[in-house]
Each structure stands twice: as structure tokens, then as C-alpha cells.
C-alpha positions in Angstrom: 106.6 94.9 116.4 103.2 96.0 115.6 101.0 97.2 118.4 99.4 100.1 120.2 102.7 101.9 120.9 104.4 100.8 117.8 107.0 103.5 116.5 107.2 103.8 112.7 109.7 104.7 110.2 108.4 105.7 106.9 111.2 104.9 104.2 110.4 106.5 101.0 112.1 105.2 97.8 110.7 107.5 94.9 112.2 105.6 91.9 110.6 103.8 89.0 113.2 101.8 86.8 116.1 104.0 87.9 114.3 107.4 87.4 113.3 109.6 90.4 109.6 110.9 90.5 108.8 109.2 87.2 105.7 107.3 86.8 105.4 105.1 90.0 108.3 107.0 91.3 105.9 109.8 92.1 103.8 107.6 94.2 105.6 107.6 97.5 105.2 111.5 98.0 101.6 111.2 97.0 100.8 108.4 99.6 102.9 110.2 102.2 100.7 113.2 102.1 97.8 111.0 103.1 99.5 108.6 105.5 101.6 110.9 107.7 98.7 112.9 109.1 96.8 109.6 109.7 99.6 108.2 111.7 100.0 111.4 113.7 96.3 111.3 114.5 96.7 107.7 115.9 99.6 108.9 118.1 102.3 107.1 116.1 105.6 108.6 116.0 106.6 108.4 112.3 110.0 109.4 111.1 110.6 110.1 107.4 113.7 109.0 105.6 114.2 109.3 101.8 116.3 106.8 100.1 118.3 108.1 97.2 120.3 106.7 94.3 122.8 108.5 92.0 122.3 106.1 89.1 119.6 106.1 86.5 120.4 102.8 85.1 117.9 100.3 86.5 120.1 97.5 87.8 122.6 100.0 89.2 119.9 102.0 90.8 118.3 99.0 92.3 121.7 97.9 93.9 122.2 101.3 95.5 118.4 101.5 96.7 118.3 98.0 98.1 121.6 98.4 99.9 120.5 101.6 101.6 117.1 100.1 102.4 118.7 97.2 104.1 120.8 99.5 106.3 117.8 101.5 107.2 115.6 98.6 108.0 118.3 96.9 110.0 118.4 100.0 112.2 114.7 99.9 112.5 114.9 96.2 113.7 117.7 97.2 116.2 115.5 100.2 117.6 112.3 98.1 117.5 110.7 100.5 115.0 108.3 99.3 112.3 109.6 100.1 108.6 106.9 101.1 106.1 108.5 101.4 102.8 106.6 103.7 100.2 108.3 102.7 96.9 108.0 103.1 93.2 109.1 99.7 92.4 108.6 96.2 94.2 112.3 95.4 94.3 112.5 97.7 97.3 111.2 94.8 99.3 114.4 92.7 98.5 116.5 95.3 100.4 113.8 96.0 103.1 113.5 92.2 104.0 117.3 91.8 103.9 117.5 94.3 106.8 114.6 93.3 109.0 113.9 89.7 108.2 115.2 86.7 109.8 115.6 82.9 108.9 112.0 82.4 110.0 110.3 85.3 108.3 107.6 84.5 105.7 106.6 87.1 102.9 103.0 87.6 102.1 103.0 89.2 98.7 99.9 91.2 97.5 100.3 91.8 93.7 98.2 91.7 90.5 101.3 90.2 89.1 103.7 87.3 89.9 106.9 89.3 89.9 108.4 86.0 89.3 110.1 86.4 86.0 113.7 86.1 85.4 116.0 87.5 82.6 115.4 84.2 80.9 111.5 84.4 81.0 110.7 87.9 80.8 109.5 89.3 77.5 109.9 93.0 78.5 113.0 92.7 80.7 111.4 95.0 83.2 113.4 94.5 86.3 110.5 95.1 88.7 108.8 92.0 87.3 111.7 89.9 88.8 111.4 91.3 92.5 109.8 88.1 93.9 112.1 85.9 91.9 115.1 87.8 93.2 113.8 87.2 96.7 113.6 83.5 96.1 117.1 83.4 94.6 115.9 82.6 91.0 117.9 85.6 89.6 120.1 88.5 90.3 121.7 86.8 93.2 125.3 88.2 92.6 124.0 91.6 91.6 121.3 92.1 94.4 120.9 89.4 97.0 124.4 88.4 97.8 125.9 91.9 98.5 123.0 92.4 100.9 123.7 89.2 102.7 120.2 88.0 101.8 119.9 84.1 101.6 117.3 82.8 99.3 113.7 82.7 100.6 112.4 79.2 100.5 109.5 79.0 98.2 107.2 77.7 100.8 107.7 81.0 102.8 106.2 83.0 99.9 102.5 83.4 99.7 101.3 85.2 96.5 97.9 86.9 97.0 95.6 88.4 94.5 97.8 87.5 91.4 95.7 87.4 88.2 98.1 88.5 85.4 100.8 85.9 85.2 103.2 85.3 82.3 103.5 81.5 81.1 107.0 81.3 82.6 105.6 82.4 86.0 102.9 79.7 85.8 105.3 77.1 85.2 107.7 78.2 87.9 104.9 78.4 90.4 103.9 74.8 89.7 107.5 73.6 89.7 108.8 75.3 92.8 105.6 75.1 95.0 104.8 78.6 95.5 101.5 79.0 97.5 98.9 81.2 95.6 95.7 82.8 96.9 94.0 84.0 93.9 91.4 87.0 94.1 88.4 84.5 94.0 89.9 82.4 96.8 90.4 85.4 99.1 86.6 85.8 99.1 86.2 82.2 100.4 85.7 81.2 104.0 88.8 79.0 103.7 91.0 81.9 103.1 91.7 82.3 106.9 92.4 78.8 107.2 94.9 78.9 104.3 96.6 81.9 105.9 96.9 80.2 109.2 98.5 77.1 107.6 100.9 79.2 105.6 102.0 81.2 108.7 102.2 78.1 110.9 106.0 77.8 110.9 106.9 81.6 110.4 108.5 83.5 113.1 107.3 86.8 111.7 106.0 88.1 108.4 106.8 90.7 105.9 103.8 92.3 104.1 104.4 93.5 100.5 101.6 95.3 98.9 101.8 96.2 95.3 98.8 98.5 95.1 97.6 97.1 91.8 96.4 94.1 93.7 93.3 96.2 94.1 90.6 96.0 91.6 90.7 99.0 89.2 87.0 99.4 88.9 86.1 99.1 92.6 89.1 101.0 94.1 90.5 103.2 91.3 93.3 102.6 88.8 96.6 102.3 90.5 99.1 102.2 87.4 99.2 101.4 83.8 99.8 97.7 84.6 96.5 97.5 86.6 94.5 94.2 85.8 90.8 93.6 86.2 89.0 91.4 88.8 91.3 92.2 91.7 90.6 92.5 95.4 88.3 94.9 96.8 89.7 97.2 99.4 87.7 95.5 102.1 89.1 92.0 101.0 92.7 93.4 101.2 92.1 94.9 104.4 90.7 91.7 106.0 93.7 89.7 104.7 96.2 92.2 105.9 94.7 92.3 109.3 94.5 88.6 109.6 98.2 88.3 108.6 99.2 90.9 111.2 96.9 89.4 113.9 98.7 86.1 113.6 102.3 87.0 113.2 104.5 89.9 114.2 104.8 92.1 111.2 108.5 92.9 110.5 108.1 95.4 107.8 105.4 96.6 105.2 105.9 97.8 101.5 103.5 99.8 99.6 104.5 100.1 96.0 103.7 100.7 92.4 101.3 103.8 92.7 101.4 106.1 89.7 99.3 109.3 90.5 98.8 109.9 86.8 96.6 106.7 86.4 94.6 107.6 89.5 92.0 110.0 88.1 89.6 109.6 91.0 92.4 110.3 93.5 91.2 107.5 95.8 94.4 105.4 96.0 96.5 107.2 98.6 93.6 106.8 101.2 93.3 103.2 100.4 97.2 102.7 100.8 97.0 104.4 104.2 94.2 102.2 105.2 96.2 99.0 104.4 99.3 100.3 106.2 97.3 101.2 109.3 95.4 97.9 109.2 98.8 96.1 109.5 100.3 98.5 112.1 97.2 98.4 114.4 96.0 94.8 114.0 95.8 92.7 117.1 95.4 89.2 118.3 91.9 87.9 118.8 90.1 89.8 121.6 92.0 92.9 121.4 91.1 96.4 120.3 91.6 97.1 116.5 91.9 100.5 114.9 88.8 102.1 113.4 89.3 103.1 109.7 87.1 105.6 108.1 86.6 105.5 104.4 84.2 106.4 101.5 80.9 104.4 101.6 80.5 102.7 98.2 77.8 100.6 96.7 79.6 97.4 97.5 79.2 98.3 101.3 75.5 98.4 101.1 74.7 94.9 102.4 76.7 95.7 105.5 75.3 99.2 105.8 71.7 97.8 105.4 72.4 95.3 108.1 73.7 97.9 110.6 70.7 100.2 109.7 68.4 97.3 110.4 70.0 96.9 113.9 69.3 100.6 114.6 65.7 100.4 113.5 65.2 97.3 115.7 66.1 99.3 118.9 63.1 101.4 118.4 65.0 104.6 119.3 67.1 105.4 116.2 64.6 106.4 113.5 61.0 106.7 112.5 61.6 104.2 109.7 60.2 100.9 110.1 62.3 99.1 107.5 65.4 99.5 105.5 65.0 100.9 102.1 66.8 99.4 98.9 70.1 100.7 97.6 68.5 103.0 94.9 66.1 104.6 97.5 68.9 105.2 100.1 71.2 106.5 97.4 68.7 109.0 96.1 67.9 110.3 99.5 71.5 111.0 100.7 74.1 113.8 99.5 77.0 112.5 97.5 79.3 114.2 100.1 79.9 112.6 103.5 79.0 109.1 102.8 81.4 107.2 105.2 81.9 103.8 106.6 83.8 102.7 109.7 85.8 99.5 109.2 87.6 97.3 111.8 89.6 94.4 110.9 88.3 94.5 107.3 84.6 94.5 108.5 82.3 97.4 108.3 81.1 98.3 111.8 79.3 101.6 111.2 78.2 104.4 108.7 77.3 107.9 108.4 75.8 110.1 105.7 74.2 113.4 105.1 70.6 114.1 103.6 69.4 117.4 102.3 67.2 119.3 104.8 65.3 121.1 101.9 65.2 121.0 98.0 65.2 124.8 98.1 68.5 126.5 97.0 68.5 128.9 99.9 69.1 125.7 102.2 71.7 123.9 100.0 74.2 124.2 102.9 72.0 122.5 105.5 72.1 118.8 106.0 70.8 116.3 108.4 73.1 113.8 110.0 72.8 110.0 110.2 75.2 107.8 112.3 74.6 104.1 112.8 76.9 101.6 114.7 76.8 97.8 114.7 75.4 96.5 117.7 78.6 94.5 118.6 80.7 97.6 118.1 78.7 100.1 120.3 80.4 101.8 123.1 83.9 101.6 121.4 84.3 105.1 120.0 83.1 104.1 116.4 80.3 106.6 116.5 82.6 109.4 117.6 85.1 108.6 114.8 82.3 108.7 112.3 80.8 111.8 113.3 84.0 113.7 113.6 84.9 112.5 110.2 81.5 113.4 108.9 81.8 117.0 110.1 85.2 117.4 108.3 83.7 116.0 105.2 80.7 118.5 105.5 83.0 121.5 105.8 84.9 120.5 102.7 81.6 120.2 100.9 80.6 123.8 102.0 77.8 122.5 104.2 77.3 125.3 106.9 74.8 123.8 109.2 74.4 120.2 110.3 71.4 119.2 112.1 70.1 115.9 113.9 66.9 114.7 115.2 67.3 112.4 118.2 64.8 110.5 120.3 65.0 111.8 124.0 65.3 108.2 125.1 68.5 107.9 123.0 70.9 109.4 125.6 74.0 107.9 124.0 73.4 109.7 120.7 72.5 112.9 122.4 75.9 112.8 124.3 77.8 111.9 121.2 76.3 114.9 119.3 77.1 117.4 122.2 80.6 116.1 122.7 81.2 116.9 118.8 79.9 120.5 119.1 76.0 120.2 118.4 73.9 122.5 120.6 70.3 121.6 121.5 68.0 123.8 119.7 64.7 122.5 121.4 62.2 119.6 121.7 59.6 118.9 119.1 56.7 117.2 120.9 54.6 114.5 119.4 56.3 115.2 115.9 55.5 111.8 114.4 54.3 108.2 115.3 56.4 105.2 115.5 54.6 101.9 115.9 51.4 103.7 116.5 52.7 105.9 119.4 53.5 109.6 119.4 57.1 110.4 119.8 59.2 113.4 120.7 62.5 114.4 119.2 65.4 116.7 120.4 66.7 118.9 117.5 70.3 119.6 117.5 72.4 121.7 115.2 76.1 122.5 114.6 77.3 125.6 112.6 80.4 125.1 110.6 83.4 126.8 111.9 84.5 127.5 108.3 81.4 129.5 107.4 
């Protein structure tokens, strides 16, 4: 169902433990604000449907919500539309999978927790900690699964990814029932792709469940009060999601458990959108993968430095002869407008702004840097980055952007002109590179907001 022309339905379930808009129940609306315009920008027709419950009692509310979700995702399957469920609680996936899954569907469950408790093993009795167990038929069959017509998912068809906060009963059940687990440390290993391939070998399609607290709270931002340390980086999660989606048809996606109150940095909606789009736009090997633009962070530096070195090696990108270390690069660039382009979980380009002058009068004038990995040139990555950089600069009250480009670098000159830069003039013999005097073309773009 995923693909370039995929039609998408956004199914919003704004409930947490039976309460609308409370804690994680406020997450769907917050993610929607970020995700909806991104989907429109990709040309994807996204319909929005709010799933409502009249009950505030947790189990009764879950019954209503899962039944309505099953109806909606069944309609999606019949209309060949991809359901993306934005939910407060993970139990929403039980209803979604009941509607859009089949006998051969596998579930990839990204979560900091196991969600494999039952009423007999749960210390808190929190219903949402039993979502995966309900899917497997370990509990709540009569109340939730059977009314949906949902047969228990075989344990061999569930892959638990990123779990690191497991209760003793869950650890015992995982070992006894043979649930496949890919812990955070294993997700970084080269063998992760092989393990995913083996898991999906016999699956007809796959449902991707993403409890956003699978992400590491330090690297990515705090998702909710249950967040656990040592989780996946966003890049690791993106790679895994893209790999899954490239290997099997995705029949549905859940993004759950985001509490905006916990996210003091406000970074999680963009991360959630990136994960959803990675699943929607992933392709089999050899096909075009969607470019995602996201903030450049210190952990991106090895990839950024490598791409920078590739640019230096061309002899037509910069006067620099070698790459700096992270501290030097960090000190030379503005905090605003640091971006990376990501495809299939890999950084394929970066862009940043550096101050034109230390004088206060020129605080709104910045110089542009855009670099694209050699293997990704000519695929629109530079255009994505530069357009995003322009938007970021205007939000940061930068009123003039400038770029100095070697006249031999016609591709970069065309890119800047296409993005609204005008040629100011040619600076002759402005500096030496490898012992030879070089000219540069000075271009600038005035902010439309100033």
C-alpha cells in the first residue's frame, strides 16, 4: 500500500486511559499540526478522522475506540488507503490491526516497554501496558479481541524493537513464548537488517507500531513521563522503519504515547512525522526514497564531516583544505538553520548558516553552506536543503542570505538562482586554493519577510 501515490487516512484517537486530551491524549493533535502539512507538501491526499468515545472508564473506552478504529481501518483497506493512527495509547493498534491486517500480517512493535503485561502480572493495572499481550491473545480476549473478530497473533509474528524497560513477568513471558526482541544495542549492529529480513520472511505484509518513547530521551527529547534512557536515536529508528517498509507492504502505522507536556524542547512532533513519512515513502532497493529534512545535531557530525570532505575533494566547493573538528565547526555556525537531509535513515546532505560579520549591524546577514553526498547529487537533495534553510532563516529573523560560489560550480549557481538568489557580482582573484588564485560569484537573497 505504501508508495509514491499512496493515499493516506489520518485516524486520530486523542485518549489516554479513557480521558480525552489528557496527558498522552493531547499528543495526536500536536503531531497532526506537524505531520499534516508535511504530507500535503509531498502531494499525499490525507483525510482526517477523529475517533471518539463516550466512556471515561479505561476498558469501556478502549472497547469503543478499538471497535471504531477497526471499522475505519477496514474501510482504508477496501479503499486501498494507508491508515496512520495517531493515538494517545498503544491499545489503538489492537483495533487498527483488526481492521487492516490479515492472517499473514506481522507486527513490528517499537517501544521502550514490552506492553506484554496481563492483569495477573501488571503491578499498576495500566491497561495500555497490556496492548501487545492483548494482540497475542494473552489477555482481554473476551472484552477486546473477540468482538473485533481479531484472532490472536502468533508470537512469532511480533518483533519487539527498542524495549529496555521490561517488568519481570514480561521477561519471563518473552522467553517462554518465543517473542522476537531487537533491543536498542542490537539495532545498531550490522546484523539488524538480517534479523529484520528473517523475521519478515514469511509475512505477507506488516503493521508498524511506534510508541514514541522508543526514542532516546536525551538524544531526541522526552516523549512522556514513562520515557526510559538508552533508547534509539531518531536515525536508528528511521533506518529500521525504512528497512521494514522496503521489505514488506505496510498495511498500517501507529504513532502513540506522546505527551506534549513532557516535551519541553518541542522536538517530538517533527520526529514523529519523519518516522511516519519514512514508512509511507520507503521503496524496494533501487527506487527513489523520500528526502527528510531535520535539525543537525552533534551525533550527525561523522556523516556531516564525511560529506564535507567529499565537497572539499571536488576542488570547487570551498577554499577550505580539510574538515574542522566538531567544536570548530560548531563555533563557526549559527545555532539557527542547521539541517541534515536524510534518506532511508542515512544522512545524505547538510546545510548551515555562518555569520557574515560579528558587528551588531549585520546580525541579520548570514552566509549559506549546502553540501550533498557524492552518491546523492543530482537527486534534488540540495534543493530540499536550501529551501528549508531559507524558511529557517526567515524564522530566525535573518534578512539577507549570501553565498560565494566558484564560477566553475555551475550546479550550485543554478541551485541558488532557482531558489531566489540574485548574482551581485564576480570577485576576482579573491583567494588562493592549492596555490592558485580563484574567483567567486557573490549571490544574495533578501528575505521576503523583512
